[in-house]
N, C-alpha and C positions, 0 to 999 in steps of 0.2 A: 504494500500500500504506500503510495507516494504522499508527500506532504502537501497540504493546501495552505498556501501562503496568502496573507493579506498584503497586497502591494500598496494600496492607497485607500483612503476613505474621504469622501467629501459630502458636504451638505449645504443647503441654503440656510440663511438666517430664517427664523420663524416670523411670519407676518400675522397680524391680527386676523382671526378667522371671521371677519365681518364683511359682508359684501359692500363694496363702496368705501370702506374705512381702512381695511388692511391693504398694505402696499402690493401684495401678491394677488389680491382677490379678482383682478381683472384679467389674469393670465388664463390661457387654456391649460387644463391639467396635463396634456401631452407636452406642451411647451415648458411648463415648470419641471416636468420630469426630464425633458431633454437638456435642461441647463446643467444638471449634475452629471448626466451621461456625457455631455460634451466636455465638461470640466475634467472628468476622470480620464477621458481620451487624450485631451491636450496636455494635461500635467504629466502624463506618463508616456507620451508619444506612442500610444497604443495602436497596434496594427489591428484595426477592427475586423478585418477579414479573418483574423484568427480567433475571434470571440466565438466560442461554441454556443453560448446562449446568454441572453439577458433575462434574469428571473426577477420579476417586479411585483411588489406588494401594493395592493390598494384595498382599503377596507370599505369605503363608501362607494361601491360600484354602481353608481347612479348616473344617468344621463351622460354627460361628457366624460365622466369617470368610469363608465362601463366599457366593455370591450377589452381588447388586448393592448393596453397602454405600453406594456413592455416592448412590444414590437414597433408600435407607431412612434413612440418617443425615441427609440434607437434610430429609426429612419430620420426623424426630425433632427436628431443630433448629428447627422452626417455619418452614421455607421455604414460600413459596407453592407450591401444587401444580403451577404452570406451570413451575417450575424443574426441569429434568430432572436425571438423574444416571446416570453410567455408571462401571463399575469395571474397571480394567485391571491387568495383572501384567507387569512387567519386573523381577521379583525385586527386588534392592536399588535399582534405578533407577526404581522405579514412580512415586513422586511427583514426581521430577524430569522424567520423561517426561510425566506428567500436566500439569505446568506448561508444558512445551514445546508440547504439543498444544493446550492452551488458548490460548497466545500465538499459535500458528499460525492458529487459527480467527479470532482478532481481527485479525491482520495481513492475512488474506485478505479481510476484510470480511464474513465469514459469521457473526460474532458480535460483540456489543458489550460484554458483561460476562460473565466466567467465574470460577468458583471451582475451584481445583486443590488437590490435596494427597493425603494418604494416611495410613495407619496400619498398625501391626502390634502385636498383643499376644502377645509371644513366650511369656509365661507360659501363656496359653491354647493357643497353637499347639503348643508343646512337649509339654504335657500331652495334648492331643488326638492328636498324632502318636505319642506313646508308646503310647496305648491302641490305635491302629491297628496298630502294630508287634506288640503283644502278641496282637492278634487275627489276625496273619499277613497283614495287608493293608497297602497304602500303598506309597509310593515317594518318593524324594528330590525328584522333580520336575525332575531334571537329567539325565535319560536313563538312570538306573540300571535302570529296569524295561524298557528297550527295547534288546534285544541288537543289533538291526539298526543302530540309531543309534550304539550304543557301538562297533560295528565300524568305522563311518565316522568318527565324531568321539568318541573316548573322553573321558568326563568323570568326573573324580575327586572326592574330598572336597576342599572348598575349603581347609581347613587344610593338607592334603597339598600342594595346589597352591602355597600360600604358601611352604611349606618348599622346594618344588622351585625356585621362582623365586629364592629367596634363594641356593640352591646354584648356580644357573646364572649369577647376577649377581655372585657373590662377595661377598655382603652377609652380615656376621657377626651372630651373636646380640647381641654387644655394640653394634653399630651400631643394631640394632632396639630394643634396650632403652633406648638413649639417646633415641630418638624417643619411646618410651613414657613415660619419665620427664618429658620436656618437655611432652607432651600433658597429663599430669596437672598439671604446674606452671602451664601457661598457662590451663587450665580453672579452677584454683583462683583465679588472679588475676582472671579474667573474672567469676567469681561474686562474689568479694569486692568488685569495683568496680561490680557491677550491670550489666555489659555485655549480659546476656541479658534484662534486665527488660522492655524495650520489647516484645519479641515473646512472652514467656512468660506464659501465663495461669494462673490458679488453677483447679484441677479440683474441682468440687463435686458432691455428690449431689443428688437431686431435692428434698431438704429444705433445701438451701443449706449443708449441712455441708461443710467443707473435706476433700477426699480427699487431695490432694497439692498442695503449694505450693513444692516445692524438688526439686532433682536428688537421686535416691537412689543413683546408681551411683558417682560419683567417689570416688577414693581419694587425696586430696591428700598423704597421708603416704608415698606411694610413693617409693622411692629405687632407685638402681642396685643397691645391695647387696640390697635386698629382692627385686627382680626376678631377680637372679642365683640366688636360692634356689629359684625355681619350676621345676617339672618341665615339660618339653615336653608340650603338650596333644594333639598329633595323631599321635604315634608309634603309638598303639594302633590307628590305622586303616591303617597301612602294609600289613600283611599280611592285612587283613580283606577278604573278598569283597565287592564292591560290590553284588552280587545273588546269590541262591542259585545256586551252581555257576558263578559268573562269576569274572572276573579280580579280583585284589586292586587296591586303589586305587593302589598304586605301579606295578603291572603296567600299569594303564591309561595312566599317564603315560609309562612306558618303551616303550609301544607306539608312541608318536610321537617320544619323545625317549630313545632307547635308551642314550645315553651319560651321562645325568644321574644322579649319585649323590646321592640325597636324604638330607639329614640333619635330624634333629628340632631345630628352633630356636624356633618360635612357641609361646607359652603364653598363659595368660589375661591376663597383664600387658601383652602386646603384640598382642592381638587385640581386636576390637570387643566391647563389653559387650552382654549379653543383657538387653533392657529392653522395656518397653511404652511407647508414645507415639503421638501424632498431630500433624499439622501441616496448615495451610491457607494458601493465598495467593489474594488477590483481584486479578484483572486486569481492565482495562477499556481500551477504545479511547480515543484522545485526545478524540474528539468526545463520547463518553458521559461521560467524566470532567469535561469542561468544562461540559457541559449539566446535570450533576447535582451540581456542587460537590465532586467528589472530588479530593483533592490527591495527585498521583502522587509516589511516593518514588523510583522508578527506571523505566527502560525496558528492554525486552528488545532487545539489540543483535543477537545471533545465536544460533542453536541448531544442535545436531548430535547425531546418533546414529551409533554405529559398532559394528561387530563385530570381534572379534579371535579368537585361537586359543581354542576352547572347551576344549581339554585343559588349558591353563594357566589359563584362565578369568579371571584377575585383571588382565591386562595392557592392558585397553582404555582406561584414562584418558589415557595419553600420546597415542595416535593420536586420541582424541576431542578432546583439548585442541588439538592441532595443526589438526584439521579445523575446529573452531569459530573458532579464531583466524584461519584463512584466510578463512572466510566473513565475518568481521567486518572484515577488512583490518587486523588488529592483530598485534602481536608480544608475546612474553612480557614484554618491558620495559614495555609499556603497562598491564599488569594490576597493580593495587594489592593485591588480595586474591585468593588462591587458596583455595578450599574443596574439599579432596579427601578423600573419605570414608576414614576409617581402618578399613576392613574388617579389614585386617591391616597391621602396621607396614611390611612389605615393599612394599605398594602405594604408600604415600606416599614411602618412601625411594627407590624406583626412579623415581617421578615427579619428585622433586627432582633426582636425578642426571641423568636423561635430558634434562631441560629446562634444566639448569644454573641452578637458581633460588636466589635469596636465601631461606634458610629462614625468615626472619622474616615473609615474605609468605604463607607456606603454613600454613593452619590456626592463625592467630595467637591464637585463643582455645581451643585444644585441639580434640579431635575425638572420634570414637567410641570410641577406646581409653579415654579418661577418662570420657566422658559416656554412652556406650552407643549402640546402633544398632537402633532400632525399624524394621526393614527397609523396609517399604513407606512409612514416614513420613519417612525420613531425608533424602531428596533435597530436599523442600520446606523442611525444617528448615535445611539448609545454605544454601539461597538466602536465607532470612531472616537467618541468622547473618552471611552475607557483606554483606547490605544494612545491617544494624545496624553492622557494622564500618566500612563505607564512610562512613556518616553520622557515626560517632564520630571518625574520623580525617580526614575531608574528602577521602577518596580518590574516584577517578572510576569505575574499572572493576573488576568482580569476575568471576572465572571459577569456575564450579562444575562438578565432574564426579565420577564414582564408577564403580567396577567393578560389574558385575552378572553373576550366574550365566549360564552359556552362552557366556561370553566376549564380553560387551557392555559398552558405556559410553555413557550420554547426557551431554551437556554443554550449558551455556548461559553466555553472557556478559551481564551486566547493567551498566547505566550509571546511577550515582546522579544524581538530579535535584535 
C-alpha cells in the first residue's frame, strides 16, 4: 500500500451567509468552487490531465447547488477534460469524506493524484429553501418527509438535539458560553498573527476585482456578558411539527429518550455561523509526488467513518475519534492538534470531556462558532487548519472529525512531514 500525501490545502475566506449582504452571496456555486480548484492548480503547477478525479462535497444540493459541481467546477477552473469529477453528500462531513475517499483511492493504488474538497453557499441554499417552503414543497433532508423512517429512527432539529445532549450530559449554558467566548478569542489571535494566511486565498471576479479577502463572520468583541444576553435560538422548534401532522421535534427525541427534559440553552453565540465558502486539498501518491517534484506537507495516517444515534444526531465525533485512533495505533496523548467542528458548543464540550483532553489542543485557532460553517466545505477547511497549525508549532499528528446529520462522523489523522 502506497502513501497518500497531502501536497497542499486551500480555502476561501468565509462570507456572511446572507443573500445580498455576504460578499460571496452573488457568486455561482460552481464559480466559488472553481476558485479553490484553480488556486490549488496554480500554486502547485498541477498537471490537471493527470488528476484521476475531483471528489467534491456539497450538503445543500438544491437548485444551482444540485448536480455534479465537482465536474463542472473543475471545467470552470480550467482543468483538463480528462480530469473527472464527482459530487457527494455526507451533510456536514462531505468534504472530509471526500478527502478520505481520495486518500483511499491513492492508498489502494487505483489513483495517483486526486483533488478533494467541497463547498456550500448557505446564502443561496437558505434563500432557495425558503422559496421551496413557500411553494409547499421541500424537506429537511433528514427524514422529516419520511414517516416510515421517522418511526424507526426519529430525527429532530439539530439545535433541539444540541439542547437535548446538553441536558443529558449536565452541561450548562455557562459552560457552553465559555467555549464560545474562547473560540472567538482564539480566532481573533489567529487572524491577527496571520495563522490562516498560508491556506486562505483571495476571491476575485472574472475581471480580477477582489470579492473577498478576509473573514466576514467573526465577532472578536464577544464577551461572556454579551452572550448571556442572547435568547435561546431553538426553543421555537420544540413544539413545532417536524412535518405536517407529524410529531413535534421534542416528541421525536422523547420517542427514544422519554426521560430527557430538554431545556433551551444554545443560541447564535454558541452555534456555528451561517456562511458561504469553499475548500480544496491536493493529494498524491508518494511515487507521483517524487516523479513530479511535488513536496508533501503531510501524510494520511488513518481514516474512519462511523454512525451513531440518528435521534441525537451530534454524538458521532467521540466514537469516530476512538475508531481512527485504533486504526492508527495511536492514543489521544499522541495527537498534537484536534480539529473538531463547532457545529454547536455542546459537540466540542462533550468531546473534550469524554476524551479527557487538554483544551489547548482542541481547536487552538477557534472554530465554526467564530468563523462560520460552510457545511459541505468545512471538513477540508479543518484539515488545512490542522496542517497549518502542525507546521506552525512543529507538532506531529492532527486528528480531524465532525458530526454530520443522520448521526454520522468521519475522521482522519494526518502526520506532518
